[in-house]
C-alpha positions in Angstrom: 80.3 113.2 127.3 83.9 114.1 127.0 84.3 117.2 124.8 88.1 117.1 124.6 89.6 114.3 122.6 92.2 111.8 123.9 94.8 113.2 121.5 94.2 116.7 122.8 94.4 115.5 126.4 97.7 113.8 125.7 99.0 117.2 124.3 97.8 119.0 127.4 99.5 116.4 129.6 102.8 117.0 127.8 102.4 120.8 128.3 101.7 120.5 132.0 104.4 117.9 132.7 106.8 120.6 131.4 105.1 123.0 133.7 105.5 120.6 136.7 109.2 120.1 136.0 109.9 123.9 135.8 107.7 124.8 138.8 109.3 122.1 140.9 112.8 123.5 140.2 111.7 127.0 141.2 110.1 125.8 144.5 113.2 123.7 145.4 115.4 126.8 144.9 113.2 129.1 146.9 112.3 126.8 149.8 115.8 125.2 150.1 114.2 121.8 150.0 113.8 119.1 147.4 110.3 119.5 145.8 108.8 117.1 143.3 105.7 118.1 141.3 103.9 115.5 139.2 100.8 115.4 136.9 98.4 112.8 138.3 95.6 113.0 135.8 93.5 115.2 133.5 89.7 114.9 134.0 86.6 116.4 132.4 83.8 117.1 134.8 80.9 119.6 135.1 81.7 122.8 136.9 79.2 121.9 139.7 81.0 118.6 140.3 84.3 120.4 140.5 83.1 123.0 143.0 81.5 120.4 145.2 84.8 118.5 145.4 86.7 121.5 146.8 87.5 121.6 150.5 86.6 124.4 152.8 88.6 126.6 153.3 90.3 126.5 149.9 93.0 128.6 148.3 91.6 129.5 144.8 93.5 131.8 142.4 91.4 133.1 139.5 93.2 133.7 136.3 92.2 136.1 133.5 93.5 136.2 130.0 94.7 139.1 127.9 93.2 137.9 124.5 90.6 135.4 125.5 87.2 135.4 127.2 86.6 133.6 130.4 88.7 132.7 133.4 90.6 129.7 134.8 91.2 128.6 138.4 94.2 127.3 140.3 93.5 125.5 143.6 96.5 125.1 145.9 96.3 123.2 149.2 96.2 125.8 152.1 98.6 123.5 154.0 101.2 123.8 151.1 100.9 127.6 151.1 101.4 127.7 154.9 104.4 125.4 154.5 105.8 127.8 151.8 105.2 130.8 154.1 107.1 129.1 157.0 110.0 128.2 154.7 110.2 131.7 153.2 110.3 133.3 156.6 113.2 131.0 157.7 111.2 128.3 159.5 112.0 124.6 159.3 108.6 123.6 157.9 108.5 120.5 160.1 105.8 121.7 162.5 102.2 120.3 162.1 100.2 122.8 160.0 96.6 123.4 160.9 94.2 123.8 158.0 92.9 127.4 158.0 92.2 130.4 155.7 95.3 132.1 154.3 95.5 135.7 155.7 96.2 138.8 153.6 99.7 139.0 154.9 100.4 135.4 154.0 98.9 136.0 150.5 101.4 138.8 150.0 104.3 136.6 151.1 103.5 133.8 148.6 102.7 136.3 145.8 106.2 135.8 144.2 105.5 132.0 144.1 102.1 132.6 142.4 103.7 135.0 139.9 106.3 132.4 138.9 103.5 129.8 138.6 101.7 132.0 136.1 104.9 132.9 134.2 105.8 129.2 134.0 102.2 128.3 132.8 102.4 131.0 130.1 105.9 129.8 129.1 104.9 126.1 128.6 101.7 127.1 126.8 103.5 129.4 124.4 104.7 126.3 122.5 101.1 126.0 121.3 99.3 129.2 122.0 100.1 132.5 123.8 97.9 132.0 126.9 98.9 135.4 128.5 97.2 134.5 131.8 97.3 137.0 134.7 96.2 137.0 138.3 92.7 138.2 138.7 91.4 137.4 142.3 91.9 135.2 145.3 89.1 133.4 147.1 88.8 130.9 150.0 85.2 130.0 149.6 84.3 127.9 146.4 80.7 129.3 146.5 82.0 132.7 145.5 83.9 131.4 142.5 81.6 131.3 139.4 83.8 131.1 136.3 81.3 128.9 134.3 77.7 127.6 134.3 77.1 124.6 136.6 76.6 122.3 133.6 79.7 123.6 131.7 82.5 121.1 131.1 85.8 122.0 132.8 89.1 120.3 132.2 91.0 119.7 135.5 94.7 119.0 135.6 95.6 117.4 138.9 99.0 117.7 140.4 100.7 116.4 143.5 103.5 118.4 145.2 105.9 116.2 147.3 108.1 117.9 149.9 109.6 116.7 153.1 107.7 113.4 153.0 104.3 115.2 152.7 102.1 115.2 149.6 99.9 118.3 148.8 97.3 118.5 146.1 97.1 121.2 143.5 95.0 121.6 140.3 94.4 123.9 137.4 90.9 124.1 135.8 90.1 125.4 132.3 86.4 125.8 131.3 85.7 124.2 127.9 84.7 127.5 126.3 88.1 128.9 127.2 90.0 126.0 125.6 87.6 125.7 122.6 89.4 128.3 120.4 92.8 126.6 120.8 91.8 122.9 120.9 92.6 122.5 117.2 96.2 123.6 118.0 96.4 120.7 120.5 96.5 118.0 117.8 99.6 115.9 117.9 101.0 117.1 114.6 100.5 120.8 115.3 101.8 120.5 118.8 105.0 118.6 118.0 105.7 120.9 115.0 105.4 123.9 117.2 107.3 122.2 120.0 110.1 121.3 117.6 110.6 125.0 116.5 110.6 126.0 120.2 113.1 123.2 120.9 115.4 124.3 118.1 115.4 127.9 119.6 116.1 126.6 123.1 118.9 124.3 121.7 120.6 127.3 120.0 120.3 129.4 123.2 121.8 126.5 125.2 124.7 126.1 122.8 125.5 129.8 123.1 125.5 129.6 126.9 127.7 126.5 126.8 130.2 128.2 124.5 130.5 131.1 127.1 131.0 128.7 130.0 134.4 128.4 131.7 135.9 124.9 132.3 139.1 124.0 134.2 141.9 122.8 131.8 144.9 120.9 133.2 148.0 119.4 131.6 149.2 116.4 133.6 153.0 116.3 133.6 153.1 112.7 134.9 151.9 110.4 137.6 153.7 107.7 139.5 153.2 105.2 142.3 155.1 105.1 145.6 154.8 103.1 148.8 153.1 104.7 151.8 156.3 104.3 153.8 158.2 106.2 151.1 155.6 108.9 151.1 155.8 109.3 154.9 159.6 109.5 154.7 159.6 112.4 152.1 161.7 115.4 153.1 162.3 118.8 151.6 164.6 118.6 148.5 163.8 114.9 148.0 163.4 113.9 144.3 160.6 111.8 142.9 161.6 110.2 139.6 159.0 110.3 136.8 159.0 107.9 133.9 157.9 110.4 131.2 160.5 112.0 129.0 160.5 115.6 127.8 159.4 114.6 124.3 156.5 112.5 125.5 152.9 113.8 125.2 151.0 115.1 128.2 147.4 114.2 129.1 145.1 117.2 128.8 142.2 117.1 131.2 139.0 119.1 130.8 137.3 118.9 134.2 138.1 115.4 135.4 138.3 113.7 132.0 141.2 113.3 129.6 140.1 114.8 126.2 143.4 115.5 124.3 147.2 115.1 124.3 149.7 117.9 124.2 153.4 118.7 124.4 155.0 121.2 126.8 156.8 124.3 125.6 156.9 128.1 125.9 154.9 131.0 124.4 157.1 134.1 124.8 158.1 134.1 128.4 155.2 131.9 129.6 154.9 128.2 129.9 152.5 126.7 127.3 151.3 123.5 125.8 150.6 122.6 122.2 147.7 120.3 121.5 148.8 117.4 119.3 145.7 115.2 119.0 142.4 114.0 120.5 142.2 110.8 122.5 141.1 107.7 120.5 138.0 105.7 121.5 140.2 102.9 122.9 142.2 105.4 125.0 138.9 106.9 126.2 137.8 103.5 127.5 141.1 103.0 129.3 141.2 106.4 130.8 137.5 106.6 131.8 137.3 107.5 135.5 
């Protein structure tokens, strides 16, 4: 029987969808290729069923926890790891990859990817509980991985990693006794209350970053239309007449959008503009690019 309720499974799905989004961004940046990571399902099976479903050879990363008993396991397709190695070493990643064990050198090459995976996992779980997971060991043979009794329930989060038209499997497994102390925190009310506090902190940080961001600001003196033949006939010292008068307002563009109006003038010895008003909703519709 399922030992984790549907409500708790939904909360776990939300947590790991956030993980998938952040991890996909990191992989895309490091492999210089568009990577998509999606949560497929969350299943509860016995540990013996899980180990029998694993391929041989596998790439199994065992995770320990700072403040909790037990271990978790992350299985990543060996083909995906070999693809990552190829990309990190400057390859195209388009060659056919033969399934084989990951060598010690290749493990060291992808270690930065695994470190980010753990950091991201800890980050998304921190909304509910400080997981504080850390790398413990690497195995290629499922028979040597015994993190729970054969009859123990284990929750498996299945992912698919899409890159360059190929789809690679990945999953994270938590034995029930590891999750048991924190299951009560996975109720919808507790989860969303904690997530809201975290969201407010992230929003404040985002606002601070936005306020420190530079944006191009341009005052448009005027624009006019001329025929192509007139444009081709333009010579040095020719004059193009504009319809705007000196007292008329100038459009003030932030990026590519008109946001305000201003009038030209001087500030000391420098040219300047003085903001007069924001654009109205009607003007915004008219000026929308």
